[in-house]
C-alpha positions in Angstrom: -3.7 3.9 -9.6 -5.3 0.5 -9.2 -4.7 -1.8 -6.3 -3.1 -4.5 -8.6 -0.4 -2.0 -9.7 0.4 -1.3 -6.0 0.5 -4.9 -5.0 2.6 -5.9 -8.1 5.1 -3.2 -7.4 5.3 -4.0 -3.7 5.8 -7.7 -4.4 8.6 -7.3 -7.0 12.2 -7.9 -5.9 13.5 -5.9 -8.8 13.2 -2.5 -7.1 14.4 -1.0 -3.9 12.0 0.4 -1.4 12.7 4.0 -2.4 12.5 3.1 -6.1 9.1 1.5 -5.5 7.9 4.8 -3.8 9.0 6.8 -6.8 7.4 4.5 -9.4 4.1 4.4 -7.5 4.1 8.2 -7.2 4.7 8.7 -10.9 2.0 6.1 -11.7 -0.4 7.8 -9.4 -0.6 10.6 -12.0 -1.2 8.2 -14.9 1.1 6.9 -17.6 0.9 10.0 -19.8 1.7 12.5 -17.1 5.3 13.3 -16.4 6.7 14.6 -13.2 9.8 16.7 -12.4 12.5 15.4 -10.1 11.7 18.4 -7.8 8.1 17.2 -7.3 9.3 13.7 -6.6 11.8 15.0 -4.1 9.1 17.0 -2.3 6.9 13.9 -2.1 9.6 11.5 -0.9 11.1 14.0 1.5 14.6 12.8 0.5 17.6 14.6 -0.8 18.0 15.8 -4.4 21.0 13.4 -4.7 19.0 10.4 -3.5 16.1 11.1 -5.9 18.5 11.7 -8.9 20.4 8.5 -8.1 17.2 6.5 -7.9 15.8 8.1 -11.1 19.0 7.4 -13.0 19.0 3.7 -11.8 15.3 3.4 -12.9 16.2 4.9 -16.3 19.1 2.6 -16.7 16.9 -0.4 -15.9 14.2 0.9 -18.2 11.5 1.4 -15.6 11.4 5.1 -16.2 12.2 7.4 -19.1 12.6 11.1 -19.3 11.7 13.7 -21.9 12.8 17.3 -22.0 10.0 19.9 -22.2 12.0 23.0 -21.0 12.8 20.8 -18.0 13.1 17.1 -17.6 9.9 15.2 -17.0 9.9 11.6 -15.8 7.4 9.0 -17.0 6.9 5.3 -16.2 7.6 2.8 -19.0 4.2 1.1 -19.4 5.7 -2.0 -20.9 8.0 -2.6 -18.0 5.2 -1.9 -15.5 3.0 -4.4 -17.4 5.7 -7.1 -17.1 5.7 -6.6 -13.3 1.9 -6.9 -13.2 1.9 -10.0 -15.4 4.5 -11.6 -13.1 2.4 -10.7 -10.1 -0.7 -12.2 -11.6 1.2 -15.5 -12.4 2.4 -15.7 -8.8 -1.2 -15.5 -7.6 -2.2 -18.7 -9.5 
């Protein structure tokens, strides 16, 4: 994941600290690679309930979507991430 994605996500006020960690972790695998909630839980070292709550909030706000492929896989919404990056680039000018 490029530095501009990291900086843009860190600078946005739209996400909580734990949501930023989740979004950056999913993005670190690329936009086309989905992750399970269990792998996100193992990475963040938080409870299953906390991860599921944050994932559901991210889905509700359209930052993340999920697909069922035997199990649910979570992906970042590239359009929403691009909006955050565009806002960040404008703030630098």
